[in-house]
mmCIF file of the protein (N, C-alpha, C, O) and its ligand, coordinates in Angstrom:
data_MODEL
# 
_entry.id   MODEL 
# 
loop_
_entity.id 
_entity.type 
_entity.pdbx_number_of_molecules 
1 polymer     1 
2 non-polymer 1 
# 
_entity_poly.entity_id                      1 
_entity_poly.type                           'polypeptide(L)' 
_entity_poly.nstd_linkage                   no 
_entity_poly.nstd_monomer                   no 
_entity_poly.pdbx_seq_one_letter_code       
;(UNK)(UNK)(UNK)(UNK)(UNK)(UNK)(UNK)(UNK)(UNK)(UNK)(UNK)(UNK)(UNK)(UNK)(UNK)(UNK)
(UNK)(UNK)(UNK)(UNK)(UNK)(UNK)(UNK)(UNK)(UNK)(UNK)(UNK)(UNK)(UNK)(UNK)(UNK)(UNK)
(UNK)(UNK)(UNK)(UNK)(UNK)(UNK)(UNK)(UNK)(UNK)(UNK)(UNK)(UNK)(UNK)(UNK)(UNK)(UNK)
(UNK)(UNK)(UNK)(UNK)(UNK)(UNK)(UNK)
;
_entity_poly.pdbx_seq_one_letter_code_can   XXXXXXXXXXXXXXXXXXXXXXXXXXXXXXXXXXXXXXXXXXXXXXXXXXXXXXX 
_entity_poly.pdbx_strand_id                 A 
# 
loop_
_entity_poly_seq.entity_id 
_entity_poly_seq.num 
_entity_poly_seq.mon_id 
_entity_poly_seq.hetero 
1 1  UNK n 
1 2  UNK n 
1 3  UNK n 
1 4  UNK n 
1 5  UNK n 
1 6  UNK n 
1 7  UNK n 
1 8  UNK n 
1 9  UNK n 
1 10 UNK n 
1 11 UNK n 
1 12 UNK n 
1 13 UNK n 
1 14 UNK n 
1 15 UNK n 
1 16 UNK n 
1 17 UNK n 
1 18 UNK n 
1 19 UNK n 
1 20 UNK n 
1 21 UNK n 
1 22 UNK n 
1 23 UNK n 
1 24 UNK n 
1 25 UNK n 
1 26 UNK n 
1 27 UNK n 
1 28 UNK n 
1 29 UNK n 
1 30 UNK n 
1 31 UNK n 
1 32 UNK n 
1 33 UNK n 
1 34 UNK n 
1 35 UNK n 
1 36 UNK n 
1 37 UNK n 
1 38 UNK n 
1 39 UNK n 
1 40 UNK n 
1 41 UNK n 
1 42 UNK n 
1 43 UNK n 
1 44 UNK n 
1 45 UNK n 
1 46 UNK n 
1 47 UNK n 
1 48 UNK n 
1 49 UNK n 
1 50 UNK n 
1 51 UNK n 
1 52 UNK n 
1 53 UNK n 
1 54 UNK n 
1 55 UNK n 
# 
loop_
_struct_asym.id 
_struct_asym.entity_id 
A 1 
B 2 
# 
loop_
_chem_comp.id 
_chem_comp.type 
_chem_comp.mon_nstd_flag 
UNK 'L-peptide linking' . 
ZN  non-polymer         . 
# 
_pdbx_entity_nonpoly.entity_id   2 
_pdbx_entity_nonpoly.name        ? 
_pdbx_entity_nonpoly.comp_id     ZN 
# 
_pdbx_nonpoly_scheme.asym_id         B 
_pdbx_nonpoly_scheme.entity_id       2 
_pdbx_nonpoly_scheme.mon_id          ZN 
_pdbx_nonpoly_scheme.ndb_seq_num     1 
_pdbx_nonpoly_scheme.pdb_seq_num     101 
_pdbx_nonpoly_scheme.auth_seq_num    101 
_pdbx_nonpoly_scheme.pdb_mon_id      ZN 
_pdbx_nonpoly_scheme.auth_mon_id     ZN 
_pdbx_nonpoly_scheme.pdb_strand_id   A 
_pdbx_nonpoly_scheme.pdb_ins_code    . 
# 
loop_
_atom_site.group_PDB 
_atom_site.id 
_atom_site.type_symbol 
_atom_site.label_atom_id 
_atom_site.label_alt_id 
_atom_site.label_comp_id 
_atom_site.label_asym_id 
_atom_site.label_entity_id 
_atom_site.label_seq_id 
_atom_site.pdbx_PDB_ins_code 
_atom_site.Cartn_x 
_atom_site.Cartn_y 
_atom_site.Cartn_z 
_atom_site.occupancy 
_atom_site.B_iso_or_equiv 
_atom_site.pdbx_formal_charge 
_atom_site.auth_seq_id 
_atom_site.auth_comp_id 
_atom_site.auth_asym_id 
_atom_site.auth_atom_id 
_atom_site.pdbx_PDB_model_num 
ATOM   1   N  N  . UNK A 1 1  ? 59.610 83.379  130.479 1.00 0.00 ? 1   UNK A N  1 
ATOM   2   C  CA . UNK A 1 1  ? 60.643 83.923  131.377 1.00 0.00 ? 1   UNK A CA 1 
ATOM   3   C  C  . UNK A 1 1  ? 60.516 83.304  132.774 1.00 0.00 ? 1   UNK A C  1 
ATOM   4   O  O  . UNK A 1 1  ? 59.417 83.236  133.325 1.00 0.00 ? 1   UNK A O  1 
ATOM   5   N  N  . UNK A 1 2  ? 61.612 82.864  133.329 1.00 0.00 ? 2   UNK A N  1 
ATOM   6   C  CA . UNK A 1 2  ? 61.577 82.251  134.658 1.00 0.00 ? 2   UNK A CA 1 
ATOM   7   C  C  . UNK A 1 2  ? 61.666 83.315  135.744 1.00 0.00 ? 2   UNK A C  1 
ATOM   8   O  O  . UNK A 1 2  ? 62.384 84.306  135.611 1.00 0.00 ? 2   UNK A O  1 
ATOM   9   N  N  . UNK A 1 3  ? 60.934 83.093  136.801 1.00 0.00 ? 3   UNK A N  1 
ATOM   10  C  CA . UNK A 1 3  ? 60.972 84.008  137.929 1.00 0.00 ? 3   UNK A CA 1 
ATOM   11  C  C  . UNK A 1 3  ? 62.245 83.787  138.737 1.00 0.00 ? 3   UNK A C  1 
ATOM   12  O  O  . UNK A 1 3  ? 62.668 82.656  138.971 1.00 0.00 ? 3   UNK A O  1 
ATOM   13  N  N  . UNK A 1 4  ? 62.840 84.899  139.155 1.00 0.00 ? 4   UNK A N  1 
ATOM   14  C  CA . UNK A 1 4  ? 63.987 84.818  140.060 1.00 0.00 ? 4   UNK A CA 1 
ATOM   15  C  C  . UNK A 1 4  ? 63.521 85.230  141.440 1.00 0.00 ? 4   UNK A C  1 
ATOM   16  O  O  . UNK A 1 4  ? 62.403 85.714  141.618 1.00 0.00 ? 4   UNK A O  1 
ATOM   17  N  N  . UNK A 1 5  ? 64.394 85.029  142.416 1.00 0.00 ? 5   UNK A N  1 
ATOM   18  C  CA . UNK A 1 5  ? 64.035 85.452  143.765 1.00 0.00 ? 5   UNK A CA 1 
ATOM   19  C  C  . UNK A 1 5  ? 64.668 86.795  144.065 1.00 0.00 ? 5   UNK A C  1 
ATOM   20  O  O  . UNK A 1 5  ? 65.853 87.020  143.816 1.00 0.00 ? 5   UNK A O  1 
ATOM   21  N  N  . UNK A 1 6  ? 63.851 87.679  144.605 1.00 0.00 ? 6   UNK A N  1 
ATOM   22  C  CA . UNK A 1 6  ? 64.335 88.989  145.008 1.00 0.00 ? 6   UNK A CA 1 
ATOM   23  C  C  . UNK A 1 6  ? 65.423 88.832  146.063 1.00 0.00 ? 6   UNK A C  1 
ATOM   24  O  O  . UNK A 1 6  ? 65.251 88.085  147.026 1.00 0.00 ? 6   UNK A O  1 
ATOM   25  N  N  . UNK A 1 7  ? 66.537 89.530  145.887 1.00 0.00 ? 7   UNK A N  1 
ATOM   26  C  CA . UNK A 1 7  ? 67.647 89.415  146.832 1.00 0.00 ? 7   UNK A CA 1 
ATOM   27  C  C  . UNK A 1 7  ? 67.331 90.134  148.145 1.00 0.00 ? 7   UNK A C  1 
ATOM   28  O  O  . UNK A 1 7  ? 68.021 89.926  149.143 1.00 0.00 ? 7   UNK A O  1 
ATOM   29  N  N  . UNK A 1 8  ? 66.310 90.966  148.152 1.00 0.00 ? 8   UNK A N  1 
ATOM   30  C  CA . UNK A 1 8  ? 65.938 91.688  149.366 1.00 0.00 ? 8   UNK A CA 1 
ATOM   31  C  C  . UNK A 1 8  ? 64.945 90.898  150.214 1.00 0.00 ? 8   UNK A C  1 
ATOM   32  O  O  . UNK A 1 8  ? 65.123 90.760  151.424 1.00 0.00 ? 8   UNK A O  1 
ATOM   33  N  N  . UNK A 1 9  ? 63.921 90.392  149.584 1.00 0.00 ? 9   UNK A N  1 
ATOM   34  C  CA . UNK A 1 9  ? 62.823 89.792  150.345 1.00 0.00 ? 9   UNK A CA 1 
ATOM   35  C  C  . UNK A 1 9  ? 62.538 88.345  149.957 1.00 0.00 ? 9   UNK A C  1 
ATOM   36  O  O  . UNK A 1 9  ? 61.678 87.695  150.553 1.00 0.00 ? 9   UNK A O  1 
ATOM   37  N  N  . UNK A 1 10 ? 63.266 87.837  148.950 1.00 0.00 ? 10  UNK A N  1 
ATOM   38  C  CA . UNK A 1 10 ? 63.144 86.448  148.499 1.00 0.00 ? 10  UNK A CA 1 
ATOM   39  C  C  . UNK A 1 10 ? 61.776 86.101  147.926 1.00 0.00 ? 10  UNK A C  1 
ATOM   40  O  O  . UNK A 1 10 ? 61.417 84.928  147.817 1.00 0.00 ? 10  UNK A O  1 
ATOM   41  N  N  . UNK A 1 11 ? 61.031 87.113  147.567 1.00 0.00 ? 11  UNK A N  1 
ATOM   42  C  CA . UNK A 1 11 ? 59.809 86.865  146.811 1.00 0.00 ? 11  UNK A CA 1 
ATOM   43  C  C  . UNK A 1 11 ? 60.194 86.702  145.342 1.00 0.00 ? 11  UNK A C  1 
ATOM   44  O  O  . UNK A 1 11 ? 61.244 87.178  144.910 1.00 0.00 ? 11  UNK A O  1 
ATOM   45  N  N  . UNK A 1 12 ? 59.347 86.034  144.590 1.00 0.00 ? 12  UNK A N  1 
ATOM   46  C  CA . UNK A 1 12 ? 59.631 85.884  143.170 1.00 0.00 ? 12  UNK A CA 1 
ATOM   47  C  C  . UNK A 1 12 ? 59.536 87.225  142.455 1.00 0.00 ? 12  UNK A C  1 
ATOM   48  O  O  . UNK A 1 12 ? 58.631 88.021  142.707 1.00 0.00 ? 12  UNK A O  1 
ATOM   49  N  N  . UNK A 1 13 ? 60.490 87.457  141.559 1.00 0.00 ? 13  UNK A N  1 
ATOM   50  C  CA . UNK A 1 13 ? 60.467 88.692  140.787 1.00 0.00 ? 13  UNK A CA 1 
ATOM   51  C  C  . UNK A 1 13 ? 60.943 88.417  139.376 1.00 0.00 ? 13  UNK A C  1 
ATOM   52  O  O  . UNK A 1 13 ? 61.752 87.515  139.160 1.00 0.00 ? 13  UNK A O  1 
ATOM   53  N  N  . UNK A 1 14 ? 60.467 89.161  138.440 1.00 0.00 ? 14  UNK A N  1 
ATOM   54  C  CA . UNK A 1 14 ? 60.905 89.042  137.048 1.00 0.00 ? 14  UNK A CA 1 
ATOM   55  C  C  . UNK A 1 14 ? 61.908 90.120  136.681 1.00 0.00 ? 14  UNK A C  1 
ATOM   56  O  O  . UNK A 1 14 ? 62.337 90.209  135.531 1.00 0.00 ? 14  UNK A O  1 
ATOM   57  N  N  . UNK A 1 15 ? 62.285 90.946  137.663 1.00 0.00 ? 15  UNK A N  1 
ATOM   58  C  CA . UNK A 1 15 ? 63.225 92.021  137.397 1.00 0.00 ? 15  UNK A CA 1 
ATOM   59  C  C  . UNK A 1 15 ? 64.618 91.449  137.119 1.00 0.00 ? 15  UNK A C  1 
ATOM   60  O  O  . UNK A 1 15 ? 65.064 90.525  137.799 1.00 0.00 ? 15  UNK A O  1 
ATOM   61  N  N  . UNK A 1 16 ? 65.303 92.009  136.106 1.00 0.00 ? 16  UNK A N  1 
ATOM   62  C  CA . UNK A 1 16 ? 66.600 91.499  135.679 1.00 0.00 ? 16  UNK A CA 1 
ATOM   63  C  C  . UNK A 1 16 ? 67.650 91.613  136.780 1.00 0.00 ? 16  UNK A C  1 
ATOM   64  O  O  . UNK A 1 16 ? 68.553 90.781  136.870 1.00 0.00 ? 16  UNK A O  1 
ATOM   65  N  N  . UNK A 1 17 ? 67.529 92.647  137.622 1.00 0.00 ? 17  UNK A N  1 
ATOM   66  C  CA . UNK A 1 17 ? 68.523 92.841  138.685 1.00 0.00 ? 17  UNK A CA 1 
ATOM   67  C  C  . UNK A 1 17 ? 68.152 92.114  139.977 1.00 0.00 ? 17  UNK A C  1 
ATOM   68  O  O  . UNK A 1 17 ? 68.800 92.297  141.008 1.00 0.00 ? 17  UNK A O  1 
ATOM   69  N  N  . UNK A 1 18 ? 67.117 91.299  139.916 1.00 0.00 ? 18  UNK A N  1 
ATOM   70  C  CA . UNK A 1 18 ? 66.690 90.462  141.045 1.00 0.00 ? 18  UNK A CA 1 
ATOM   71  C  C  . UNK A 1 18 ? 66.276 91.253  142.282 1.00 0.00 ? 18  UNK A C  1 
ATOM   72  O  O  . UNK A 1 18 ? 66.337 90.747  143.403 1.00 0.00 ? 18  UNK A O  1 
ATOM   73  N  N  . UNK A 1 19 ? 65.863 92.476  142.070 1.00 0.00 ? 19  UNK A N  1 
ATOM   74  C  CA . UNK A 1 19 ? 65.238 93.221  143.159 1.00 0.00 ? 19  UNK A CA 1 
ATOM   75  C  C  . UNK A 1 19 ? 63.830 93.551  142.694 1.00 0.00 ? 19  UNK A C  1 
ATOM   76  O  O  . UNK A 1 19 ? 63.641 94.221  141.678 1.00 0.00 ? 19  UNK A O  1 
ATOM   77  N  N  . UNK A 1 20 ? 62.851 93.079  143.438 1.00 0.00 ? 20  UNK A N  1 
ATOM   78  C  CA . UNK A 1 20 ? 61.475 93.259  142.990 1.00 0.00 ? 20  UNK A CA 1 
ATOM   79  C  C  . UNK A 1 20 ? 61.068 94.734  143.049 1.00 0.00 ? 20  UNK A C  1 
ATOM   80  O  O  . UNK A 1 20 ? 61.709 95.543  143.720 1.00 0.00 ? 20  UNK A O  1 
ATOM   81  N  N  . UNK A 1 21 ? 60.040 95.048  142.367 1.00 0.00 ? 21  UNK A N  1 
ATOM   82  C  CA . UNK A 1 21 ? 59.599 96.435  142.256 1.00 0.00 ? 21  UNK A CA 1 
ATOM   83  C  C  . UNK A 1 21 ? 59.291 97.026  143.630 1.00 0.00 ? 21  UNK A C  1 
ATOM   84  O  O  . UNK A 1 21 ? 59.620 98.180  143.906 1.00 0.00 ? 21  UNK A O  1 
ATOM   85  N  N  . UNK A 1 22 ? 58.664 96.237  144.479 1.00 0.00 ? 22  UNK A N  1 
ATOM   86  C  CA . UNK A 1 22 ? 58.290 96.724  145.809 1.00 0.00 ? 22  UNK A CA 1 
ATOM   87  C  C  . UNK A 1 22 ? 59.524 97.142  146.610 1.00 0.00 ? 22  UNK A C  1 
ATOM   88  O  O  . UNK A 1 22 ? 59.503 98.175  147.278 1.00 0.00 ? 22  UNK A O  1 
ATOM   89  N  N  . UNK A 1 23 ? 60.591 96.355  146.551 1.00 0.00 ? 23  UNK A N  1 
ATOM   90  C  CA . UNK A 1 23 ? 61.817 96.691  147.268 1.00 0.00 ? 23  UNK A CA 1 
ATOM   91  C  C  . UNK A 1 23 ? 62.479 97.919  146.643 1.00 0.00 ? 23  UNK A C  1 
ATOM   92  O  O  . UNK A 1 23 ? 63.019 98.771  147.349 1.00 0.00 ? 23  UNK A O  1 
ATOM   93  N  N  . UNK A 1 24 ? 62.430 97.999  145.332 1.00 0.00 ? 24  UNK A N  1 
ATOM   94  C  CA . UNK A 1 24 ? 63.019 99.146  144.637 1.00 0.00 ? 24  UNK A CA 1 
ATOM   95  C  C  . UNK A 1 24 ? 62.393 100.456 145.079 1.00 0.00 ? 24  UNK A C  1 
ATOM   96  O  O  . UNK A 1 24 ? 63.093 101.446 145.290 1.00 0.00 ? 24  UNK A O  1 
ATOM   97  N  N  . UNK A 1 25 ? 61.102 100.461 145.215 1.00 0.00 ? 25  UNK A N  1 
ATOM   98  C  CA . UNK A 1 25 ? 60.430 101.701 145.582 1.00 0.00 ? 25  UNK A CA 1 
ATOM   99  C  C  . UNK A 1 25 ? 60.252 101.840 147.085 1.00 0.00 ? 25  UNK A C  1 
ATOM   100 O  O  . UNK A 1 25 ? 59.605 102.774 147.559 1.00 0.00 ? 25  UNK A O  1 
ATOM   101 N  N  . UNK A 1 26 ? 60.837 100.892 147.843 1.00 0.00 ? 26  UNK A N  1 
ATOM   102 C  CA . UNK A 1 26 ? 60.900 101.027 149.292 1.00 0.00 ? 26  UNK A CA 1 
ATOM   103 C  C  . UNK A 1 26 ? 59.618 100.689 150.020 1.00 0.00 ? 26  UNK A C  1 
ATOM   104 O  O  . UNK A 1 26 ? 59.295 101.291 151.044 1.00 0.00 ? 26  UNK A O  1 
ATOM   105 N  N  . UNK A 1 27 ? 58.898 99.736  149.493 1.00 0.00 ? 27  UNK A N  1 
ATOM   106 C  CA . UNK A 1 27 ? 57.650 99.354  150.141 1.00 0.00 ? 27  UNK A CA 1 
ATOM   107 C  C  . UNK A 1 27 ? 57.758 97.976  150.792 1.00 0.00 ? 27  UNK A C  1 
ATOM   108 O  O  . UNK A 1 27 ? 56.791 97.215  150.834 1.00 0.00 ? 27  UNK A O  1 
ATOM   109 N  N  . UNK A 1 28 ? 58.928 97.681  151.287 1.00 0.00 ? 28  UNK A N  1 
ATOM   110 C  CA . UNK A 1 28 ? 59.177 96.344  151.822 1.00 0.00 ? 28  UNK A CA 1 
ATOM   111 C  C  . UNK A 1 28 ? 58.185 95.978  152.925 1.00 0.00 ? 28  UNK A C  1 
ATOM   112 O  O  . UNK A 1 28 ? 57.736 94.835  153.009 1.00 0.00 ? 28  UNK A O  1 
ATOM   113 N  N  . UNK A 1 29 ? 57.855 96.931  153.751 1.00 0.00 ? 29  UNK A N  1 
ATOM   114 C  CA . UNK A 1 29 ? 56.930 96.662  154.855 1.00 0.00 ? 29  UNK A CA 1 
ATOM   115 C  C  . UNK A 1 29 ? 55.551 96.264  154.343 1.00 0.00 ? 29  UNK A C  1 
ATOM   116 O  O  . UNK A 1 29 ? 54.869 95.424  154.930 1.00 0.00 ? 29  UNK A O  1 
ATOM   117 N  N  . UNK A 1 30 ? 55.165 96.877  153.253 1.00 0.00 ? 30  UNK A N  1 
ATOM   118 C  CA . UNK A 1 30 ? 53.848 96.596  152.692 1.00 0.00 ? 30  UNK A CA 1 
ATOM   119 C  C  . UNK A 1 30 ? 53.893 95.469  151.673 1.00 0.00 ? 30  UNK A C  1 
ATOM   120 O  O  . UNK A 1 30 ? 52.913 95.198  150.980 1.00 0.00 ? 30  UNK A O  1 
ATOM   121 N  N  . UNK A 1 31 ? 55.039 94.825  151.596 1.00 0.00 ? 31  UNK A N  1 
ATOM   122 C  CA . UNK A 1 31 ? 55.310 93.911  150.503 1.00 0.00 ? 31  UNK A CA 1 
ATOM   123 C  C  . UNK A 1 31 ? 54.242 92.828  150.331 1.00 0.00 ? 31  UNK A C  1 
ATOM   124 O  O  . UNK A 1 31 ? 53.669 92.675  149.252 1.00 0.00 ? 31  UNK A O  1 
ATOM   125 N  N  . UNK A 1 32 ? 53.990 92.101  151.376 1.00 0.00 ? 32  UNK A N  1 
ATOM   126 C  CA . UNK A 1 32 ? 53.039 90.993  151.288 1.00 0.00 ? 32  UNK A CA 1 
ATOM   127 C  C  . UNK A 1 32 ? 51.684 91.482  150.793 1.00 0.00 ? 32  UNK A C  1 
ATOM   128 O  O  . UNK A 1 32 ? 51.041 90.860  149.947 1.00 0.00 ? 32  UNK A O  1 
ATOM   129 N  N  . UNK A 1 33 ? 51.283 92.595  151.337 1.00 0.00 ? 33  UNK A N  1 
ATOM   130 C  CA . UNK A 1 33 ? 49.996 93.170  150.967 1.00 0.00 ? 33  UNK A CA 1 
ATOM   131 C  C  . UNK A 1 33 ? 50.001 93.595  149.497 1.00 0.00 ? 33  UNK A C  1 
ATOM   132 O  O  . UNK A 1 33 ? 49.031 93.385  148.769 1.00 0.00 ? 33  UNK A O  1 
ATOM   133 N  N  . UNK A 1 34 ? 51.102 94.188  149.087 1.00 0.00 ? 34  UNK A N  1 
ATOM   134 C  CA . UNK A 1 34 ? 51.226 94.681  147.718 1.00 0.00 ? 34  UNK A CA 1 
ATOM   135 C  C  . UNK A 1 34 ? 51.197 93.526  146.718 1.00 0.00 ? 34  UNK A C  1 
ATOM   136 O  O  . UNK A 1 34 ? 50.496 93.580  145.708 1.00 0.00 ? 34  UNK A O  1 
ATOM   137 N  N  . UNK A 1 35 ? 51.968 92.484  147.017 1.00 0.00 ? 35  UNK A N  1 
ATOM   138 C  CA . UNK A 1 35 ? 52.007 91.312  146.142 1.00 0.00 ? 35  UNK A CA 1 
ATOM   139 C  C  . UNK A 1 35 ? 50.612 90.711  146.016 1.00 0.00 ? 35  UNK A C  1 
ATOM   140 O  O  . UNK A 1 35 ? 50.183 90.313  144.933 1.00 0.00 ? 35  UNK A O  1 
ATOM   141 N  N  . UNK A 1 36 ? 49.924 90.657  147.133 1.00 0.00 ? 36  UNK A N  1 
ATOM   142 C  CA . UNK A 1 36 ? 48.574 90.115  147.138 1.00 0.00 ? 36  UNK A CA 1 
ATOM   143 C  C  . UNK A 1 36 ? 47.667 90.933  146.221 1.00 0.00 ? 36  UNK A C  1 
ATOM   144 O  O  . UNK A 1 36 ? 46.882 90.383  145.449 1.00 0.00 ? 36  UNK A O  1 
ATOM   145 N  N  . UNK A 1 37 ? 47.789 92.229  146.319 1.00 0.00 ? 37  UNK A N  1 
ATOM   146 C  CA . UNK A 1 37 ? 46.993 93.118  145.477 1.00 0.00 ? 37  UNK A CA 1 
ATOM   147 C  C  . UNK A 1 37 ? 47.338 92.928  144.001 1.00 0.00 ? 37  UNK A C  1 
ATOM   148 O  O  . UNK A 1 37 ? 46.457 92.887  143.143 1.00 0.00 ? 37  UNK A O  1 
ATOM   149 N  N  . UNK A 1 38 ? 48.634 92.814  143.724 1.00 0.00 ? 38  UNK A N  1 
ATOM   150 C  CA . UNK A 1 38 ? 49.077 92.638  142.341 1.00 0.00 ? 38  UNK A CA 1 
ATOM   151 C  C  . UNK A 1 38 ? 48.531 91.339  141.768 1.00 0.00 ? 38  UNK A C  1 
ATOM   152 O  O  . UNK A 1 38 ? 48.094 91.288  140.619 1.00 0.00 ? 38  UNK A O  1 
ATOM   153 N  N  . UNK A 1 39 ? 48.563 90.290  142.583 1.00 0.00 ? 39  UNK A N  1 
ATOM   154 C  CA . UNK A 1 39 ? 48.050 89.002  142.128 1.00 0.00 ? 39  UNK A CA 1 
ATOM   155 C  C  . UNK A 1 39 ? 46.561 89.100  141.809 1.00 0.00 ? 39  UNK A C  1 
ATOM   156 O  O  . UNK A 1 39 ? 46.092 88.603  140.785 1.00 0.00 ? 39  UNK A O  1 
ATOM   157 N  N  . UNK A 1 40 ? 45.835 89.750  142.708 1.00 0.00 ? 40  UNK A N  1 
ATOM   158 C  CA . UNK A 1 40 ? 44.403 89.922  142.495 1.00 0.00 ? 40  UNK A CA 1 
ATOM   159 C  C  . UNK A 1 40 ? 44.145 90.728  141.226 1.00 0.00 ? 40  UNK A C  1 
ATOM   160 O  O  . UNK A 1 40 ? 43.245 90.424  140.443 1.00 0.00 ? 40  UNK A O  1 
ATOM   161 N  N  . UNK A 1 41 ? 44.966 91.769  141.049 1.00 0.00 ? 41  UNK A N  1 
ATOM   162 C  CA . UNK A 1 41 ? 44.805 92.634  139.890 1.00 0.00 ? 41  UNK A CA 1 
ATOM   163 C  C  . UNK A 1 41 ? 45.071 91.856  138.599 1.00 0.00 ? 41  UNK A C  1 
ATOM   164 O  O  . UNK A 1 41 ? 44.369 92.023  137.602 1.00 0.00 ? 41  UNK A O  1 
ATOM   165 N  N  . UNK A 1 42 ? 46.094 91.006  138.638 1.00 0.00 ? 42  UNK A N  1 
ATOM   166 C  CA . UNK A 1 42 ? 46.454 90.201  137.480 1.00 0.00 ? 42  UNK A CA 1 
ATOM   167 C  C  . UNK A 1 42 ? 45.301 89.272  137.102 1.00 0.00 ? 42  UNK A C  1 
ATOM   168 O  O  . UNK A 1 42 ? 44.921 89.167  135.935 1.00 0.00 ? 42  UNK A O  1 
ATOM   169 N  N  . UNK A 1 43 ? 44.758 88.607  138.114 1.00 0.00 ? 43  UNK A N  1 
ATOM   170 C  CA . UNK A 1 43 ? 43.638 87.709  137.870 1.00 0.00 ? 43  UNK A CA 1 
ATOM   171 C  C  . UNK A 1 43 ? 42.456 88.458  137.269 1.00 0.00 ? 43  UNK A C  1 
ATOM   172 O  O  . UNK A 1 43 ? 41.798 87.990  136.339 1.00 0.00 ? 43  UNK A O  1 
ATOM   173 N  N  . UNK A 1 44 ? 42.216 89.606  137.818 1.00 0.00 ? 44  UNK A N  1 
ATOM   174 C  CA . UNK A 1 44 ? 41.107 90.432  137.356 1.00 0.00 ? 44  UNK A CA 1 
ATOM   175 C  C  . UNK A 1 44 ? 41.314 90.795  135.892 1.00 0.00 ? 44  UNK A C  1 
ATOM   176 O  O  . UNK A 1 44 ? 40.388 90.704  135.086 1.00 0.00 ? 44  UNK A O  1 
ATOM   177 N  N  . UNK A 1 45 ? 42.548 91.213  135.546 1.00 0.00 ? 45  UNK A N  1 
ATOM   178 C  CA . UNK A 1 45 ? 42.842 91.586  134.165 1.00 0.00 ? 45  UNK A CA 1 
ATOM   179 C  C  . UNK A 1 45 ? 42.698 90.400  133.218 1.00 0.00 ? 45  UNK A C  1 
ATOM   180 O  O  . UNK A 1 45 ? 42.200 90.542  132.102 1.00 0.00 ? 45  UNK A O  1 
ATOM   181 N  N  . UNK A 1 46 ? 43.138 89.233  133.673 1.00 0.00 ? 46  UNK A N  1 
ATOM   182 C  CA . UNK A 1 46 ? 43.013 88.043  132.844 1.00 0.00 ? 46  UNK A CA 1 
ATOM   183 C  C  . UNK A 1 46 ? 41.550 87.708  132.604 1.00 0.00 ? 46  UNK A C  1 
ATOM   184 O  O  . UNK A 1 46 ? 41.157 87.335  131.498 1.00 0.00 ? 46  UNK A O  1 
ATOM   185 N  N  . UNK A 1 47 ? 40.753 87.847  133.652 1.00 0.00 ? 47  UNK A N  1 
ATOM   186 C  CA . UNK A 1 47 ? 39.331 87.569  133.505 1.00 0.00 ? 47  UNK A CA 1 
ATOM   187 C  C  . UNK A 1 47 ? 38.707 88.533  132.505 1.00 0.00 ? 47  UNK A C  1 
ATOM   188 O  O  . UNK A 1 47 ? 37.880 88.143  131.681 1.00 0.00 ? 47  UNK A O  1 
ATOM   189 N  N  . UNK A 1 48 ? 39.111 89.785  132.588 1.00 0.00 ? 48  UNK A N  1 
ATOM   190 C  CA . UNK A 1 48 ? 38.559 90.783  131.663 1.00 0.00 ? 48  UNK A CA 1 
ATOM   191 C  C  . UNK A 1 48 ? 38.962 90.459  130.227 1.00 0.00 ? 48  UNK A C  1 
ATOM   192 O  O  . UNK A 1 48 ? 38.172 90.608  129.295 1.00 0.00 ? 48  UNK A O  1 
ATOM   193 N  N  . UNK A 1 49 ? 40.214 90.010  130.068 1.00 0.00 ? 49  UNK A N  1 
ATOM   194 C  CA . UNK A 1 49 ? 40.694 89.636  128.730 1.00 0.00 ? 49  UNK A CA 1 
ATOM   195 C  C  . UNK A 1 49 ? 39.874 88.483  128.153 1.00 0.00 ? 49  UNK A C  1 
ATOM   196 O  O  . UNK A 1 49 ? 39.461 88.512  126.994 1.00 0.00 ? 49  UNK A O  1 
ATOM   197 N  N  . UNK A 1 50 ? 39.649 87.468  128.991 1.00 0.00 ? 50  UNK A N  1 
ATOM   198 C  CA . UNK A 1 50 ? 38.893 86.311  128.535 1.00 0.00 ? 50  UNK A CA 1 
ATOM   199 C  C  . UNK A 1 50 ? 37.483 86.721  128.110 1.00 0.00 ? 50  UNK A C  1 
ATOM   200 O  O  . UNK A 1 50 ? 36.962 86.274  127.088 1.00 0.00 ? 50  UNK A O  1 
ATOM   201 N  N  . UNK A 1 51 ? 36.893 87.574  128.920 1.00 0.00 ? 51  UNK A N  1 
ATOM   202 C  CA . UNK A 1 51 ? 35.537 88.037  128.615 1.00 0.00 ? 51  UNK A CA 1 
ATOM   203 C  C  . UNK A 1 51 ? 35.546 88.829  127.303 1.00 0.00 ? 51  UNK A C  1 
ATOM   204 O  O  . UNK A 1 51 ? 34.633 88.706  126.487 1.00 0.00 ? 51  UNK A O  1 
ATOM   205 N  N  . UNK A 1 52 ? 36.590 89.642  127.115 1.00 0.00 ? 52  UNK A N  1 
ATOM   206 C  CA . UNK A 1 52 ? 36.677 90.453  125.902 1.00 0.00 ? 52  UNK A CA 1 
ATOM   207 C  C  . UNK A 1 52 ? 36.812 89.565  124.669 1.00 0.00 ? 52  UNK A C  1 
ATOM   208 O  O  . UNK A 1 52 ? 36.223 89.846  123.625 1.00 0.00 ? 52  UNK A O  1 
ATOM   209 N  N  . UNK A 1 53 ? 37.596 88.484  124.797 1.00 0.00 ? 53  UNK A N  1 
ATOM   210 C  CA . UNK A 1 53 ? 37.799 87.573  123.665 1.00 0.00 ? 53  UNK A CA 1 
ATOM   211 C  C  . UNK A 1 53 ? 36.496 86.836  123.302 1.00 0.00 ? 53  UNK A C  1 
ATOM   212 O  O  . UNK A 1 53 ? 36.192 86.602  122.132 1.00 0.00 ? 53  UNK A O  1 
ATOM   213 N  N  . UNK A 1 54 ? 35.750 86.487  124.348 1.00 0.00 ? 54  UNK A N  1 
ATOM   214 C  CA . UNK A 1 54 ? 34.503 85.789  124.117 1.00 0.00 ? 54  UNK A CA 1 
ATOM   215 C  C  . UNK A 1 54 ? 33.466 86.717  123.466 1.00 0.00 ? 54  UNK A C  1 
ATOM   216 O  O  . UNK A 1 54 ? 32.501 86.276  122.842 1.00 0.00 ? 54  UNK A O  1 
ATOM   217 N  N  . UNK A 1 55 ? 33.706 87.979  123.639 1.00 0.00 ? 55  UNK A N  1 
ATOM   218 C  CA . UNK A 1 55 ? 32.939 88.983  122.943 1.00 0.00 ? 55  UNK A CA 1 
ATOM   219 C  C  . UNK A 1 55 ? 31.516 89.141  123.381 1.00 0.00 ? 55  UNK A C  1 
ATOM   220 O  O  . UNK A 1 55 ? 30.792 89.976  122.839 1.00 0.00 ? 55  UNK A O  1 
HETATM 221 ZN ZN . ZN  B 2 .  ? 61.665 92.295  147.159 1.00 0.00 2 101 ZN  A ZN 1 
# 
């Protein structure tokens, strides 16, 4: 799936209506911080998955 740009903040979003989750729930001010946290969380989850697969 290709990322689209949020029509509110122009950050990449996968939402079909092109409004990212942060804008939807009204956290635009915290947006950069939130995205950063989400990215970190994603990486963390991927690392955990890899470790789980390696068993
Ligand atoms: Zn947004």
